[in-house]
C-alpha angles and dihedrals in degrees: 000000000000118000115237130177123207118231114236090239092051093150089077105073094182144335136244096213135035111271134177108246103178141342127210111231114198116223140167089226112021095195094050093048096043092048091048096055092040090053093048094047095040093244136124133247113240130220118285115273108198107302092343132092108202132212110195110217092200096243098084093275126108131196104221109203113213125185122237099188101169101031133068115257112239110223114246134181122243121183122195123198102215134183112268090229090061099044097089091049089053094052089046090053090050090053091048089053090051092245119142117223125202139205092228138047092241091058097235097130107059120195091012133110130210128232100211120165093359094302139086130259144174139184129216140163124251121215091276096048096258109154104237124193132194118195135170098207128042117243115266104242125193113255 
């Protein structure tokens, strides 16, 4: 009998457009990093799924934290489009965690936010040095 595993979002049998389903985020300590981003974003860490520890972003996408114990973690950039009504709470949580946020991706404007594209945004480092971004408006891209 073939082994099959049901996907947690089994109600969706397929899609009509390409969508991001999950992304593996490398970390030295998957629990520490998953709990950090969940705390900042006001989310919860899910149950382990094989070697992964997921954080469900609420839009059908999970960040699946995966430990790299014996290798360096290469810094990546992750940008989160967040509700404007939750932005202040997120920066407050960063301050409570002792994490400095910045208005710019190069981290030259500490404790400041940006106002790009009519919204608000901030950058900060996670425990593994990933450059995280929260923003309330998507970037305006040329068509």
